[in-house]
C-alpha positions as CSV (number, residue, x, y, z in Angstrom):
1,M,106.8,91.3,121.6
2,G,106.9,88.3,120.8
3,F,106.4,86.9,117.4
4,H,103.7,83.2,117.5
5,T,103.7,82.6,114.1
6,L,105.3,81.9,111.0
7,Q,104.4,80.9,107.9
8,R,105.2,80.8,104.0
9,E,103.5,82.0,101.9
10,T,103.0,81.8,97.5
11,L,102.4,84.3,95.8
12,E,101.3,84.0,92.5
13,I,102.4,86.6,89.8
14,T,101.3,86.9,86.7
15,A,101.3,91.8,85.8
16,F,103.5,90.8,82.9
17,S,102.7,89.6,79.0
18,R,106.0,88.8,78.8
19,A,108.5,86.4,81.1
20,R,111.2,88.9,80.3
21,D,109.1,91.3,81.5
22,D,109.5,90.3,84.8
23,A,113.5,91.1,84.9
24,E,112.3,95.3,82.9
25,H,110.4,95.6,85.9
26,F,112.8,94.5,87.8
27,K,115.9,96.3,86.0
28,A,113.9,99.3,86.7
29,Y,112.1,99.6,90.8
30,Y,113.7,96.6,92.3
31,G,117.0,99.0,94.3
32,P,119.6,96.7,94.4
33,A,118.9,95.9,91.1
34,I,119.2,99.7,89.7
35,A,122.9,100.4,91.5
36,L,124.3,97.0,90.5
37,R,122.5,98.0,87.1
38,A,124.7,101.8,87.4
39,N,127.4,99.5,88.8
40,A,127.6,97.0,86.1
41,A,127.6,100.0,83.2
42,K,130.3,101.5,85.2
43,H,132.7,98.9,84.4
44,G,131.2,97.8,80.9
45,R,129.4,94.8,81.6
46,A,125.4,96.3,81.3
47,E,124.7,93.9,78.1
48,E,126.5,90.9,80.3
49,L,123.9,91.8,83.0
50,F,120.9,91.8,80.9
51,E,121.2,88.9,79.6
52,A,121.3,87.4,82.9
53,L,118.1,89.1,83.9
54,D,116.5,87.7,81.0
55,L,117.9,83.7,81.4
56,F,116.5,84.1,85.0
57,C,113.3,84.9,83.8
58,D,113.5,82.0,81.5
59,R,114.5,79.8,83.2
60,W,111.8,80.6,86.2
61,N,109.1,81.3,83.9
62,L,105.9,78.4,84.8
63,G,103.5,80.4,82.0
64,T,104.6,80.7,78.2
65,P,106.9,83.5,76.5
66,D,103.9,84.4,75.6
67,Q,102.7,85.0,79.9
68,G,104.8,85.3,82.2
69,R,103.5,83.6,85.4
70,F,106.1,83.5,88.4
71,E,105.5,82.8,92.2
72,K,107.7,83.7,94.9
73,E,107.7,82.4,98.2
74,Y,107.2,85.2,101.3
75,R,106.7,84.3,104.6
76,C,104.6,86.3,107.9
77,R,105.1,86.5,110.9
78,R,102.9,87.6,113.2
79,G,102.6,88.6,117.4
80,G,101.4,90.7,119.4
81,H,101.2,91.4,123.6
82,G,97.5,90.0,123.2
83,S,94.9,89.5,120.7
84,S,93.7,92.4,119.8
85,R,97.1,94.2,119.2
86,W,99.1,92.0,116.4
87,R,101.9,93.2,114.4
88,S,102.3,91.3,110.8
89,S,106.0,91.5,109.3
90,C,106.1,90.5,105.5
91,G,108.5,90.3,103.5
92,W,110.7,87.6,101.0
93,P,113.1,85.0,102.1
94,T,116.9,85.7,102.4
């Protein structure tokens, strides 16, 4: 199967009432961040990691401190063996 198109899209994220709630969500539910948090705690650096994630969210917040808004880019590849058999593969850019 060959891929025929590659599209970049932007996802607007407004689910967080505070910008730093995005960092809390990330720490709680994103697998690599969970592993990173455990490793930082094991080495006594958890607080440093939490501060860095909060600052990251503050920096990338396009909303206000009281209403977070983020934009994340993702890519979709589409292809198949004919117009009736399209497959999609979407994800965050690496």
